[in-house]
C-alpha positions, 0 to 999 in steps of 0.5 A: 737085837730081836724086832719088837712088835709091841711094848707094854707100858704101865701108866698111872693117872690121877682122878683129874686126868682120868675125868679129862680123858673120859670127857675128851673121848666122849666129846671128840672121839665117839667112834672109839666108843664102839665095841669095847669102848674106852680101852681102844680110845685110851690106847689111841690117846696114849699113842699120841702122847708117847709119839709126841703128836698133837691131840686132834682137838677141834676148835669150837665152831659156832653157827652163823645165825644170820640167814643168807636172805637177810643182810644189814642192807635190808634189815629192819633196824632202829637207830638208838644213838649215834656219835661222831668220835673226833681225833684225840677222843673216845666215847663210852657207849652203853649197848643193851643186850640184843642191840648192835654196835656199829663202828664206821670209817668216815674217811678211811685208814683209821685204826680204832682201839676198842675196850668193852665191859659188862655194864653191871660188873666192870671186872668182867671185860673183853679178854683179847687173849682168849679171843685170840686163842679161840679165833686167831690173830684176826677175828672177823664176822662169825666170831665171838669176843670173849670176856675175862675169867672167871666168867669167860663167856661170849660178850659180843658176836661179830656180826658184820665186817667189811674191812677184814683187817683187825688185830689182837697182837699189838698193845695200845700206844701210851704216853710212856711209849712215846716218851721212853722210846721216841723222846716225845713228851706230849702226844695223843695216845690210846691209853690216855684217850681210853682212860678219859673216855672211861672216866665218864663211868667212874673207871680209872687209868688202871681199868684200861685193858688190852685193846682189840685193834679195829681196822689195823692190818697186821701179819707175822713175818718168817721169823715169827715177829708181828708187823703192822701193814698200811691201813686198807679200810676205806670210807664206809667200811664198818664192823658190827657187834651184837651184844649178848648182855648189857655192855659198856663199849669204848671205841677211841680214835687211835692217836698215832699219826706217825704211822702208815696204818693211820696214813700219817693222819687222824680222822673221825669215825662214827659209832652207832647203836641200833635195835634190830627188828624183823627176821634179823632180830628173831635170828639174833636172839637165838645167840643170847644163850651162847653167853650162858652156855659157855659161862664158868660154872665155878667163879671163885672160892672167895667172895667177890667185891660188890658195887661193880656196876657202871653208871654214867657220871652226870657231872662228867666234862670231857678232858681229853689230853692233846685233843686241841683241834689245832694240834690234830688237824692239818695246818695249811701253813705247815705244808712243806713241798717234798720233791719226788725221789729219783730211782736209787735215791737214798733217804735217811729216815728221820730219827727221834730218840731220847738221850737215855733209854730205860734199862740201858736200851739203845735204838738201832743206827739210822736206816738207809732206805732205797726208794724204788723207782 
């Protein structure tokens, strides 16, 4: 068979595909536009497609507006509001545009679930999936937290991160999780805590969205399965978010005291709203245009529901379920001495399972764990 040096292929495109390729070439491959211009660029792109190669698209990069000589330690800031959030509780906090939300560990190893809404349109909310697709599984300093479609724009700038252990893989824990899979009828859980905290602004349990899990270290194993690691945050670790427009931020103390990422206990955290000043404020203000730059030019063809602003209920009285202090704080008379295991000692993990699981699911057999010396 004779050796072929080239092959001619006829390829047809629709107008939408042509517009995309033209835009893609101009934005990502300007070097192809030299000389005859687009024909060479199109050929290169077609070669990528025909050989199955991934198009070399670079992820968006964002500059860090914070000057190196200005740190959060010496920045001029004014404390606007401060809340200590106790175990079993959350707090809905208004953060005006140009202000900073700081969430701080008071004890350490305490996961914080985080929801966020446009204060003037609750349907625009934090989009954890879009944030994950742009910045990866573990967003950190220098990244944005993005809002939901059809707006799909940066809503918060991740300004400071001393912990570097935040997660976008896992959903919040819920009453159904504990009941259906562990046989526990009443237990603190993030969904109920979030729903109660949001109720102060007229939102319902249906409005709780996928959480951004602060201070919860996770990873992916060799089989592609996510897992949660032991909590590593210590007292004083904190994150700071700069609001690009008015938002309602809702952090809550994660209610899972059965897991190592919370060190098997629930601890309070502190949330503060700060107004930056001086050089820091000037540099951060340059970020506010990012929300407009990336906003969607076309929302939807149908009219949107009106009356979507959030306002505080003056008659709201907190009613967090399972948040009795006697239930969540360690009790002196409940301490049980545990003998130190010896090398090679086998211990059985306590198994708590319901009699029947939904859809015929079953739990694996008890796991025997060899305790290391």
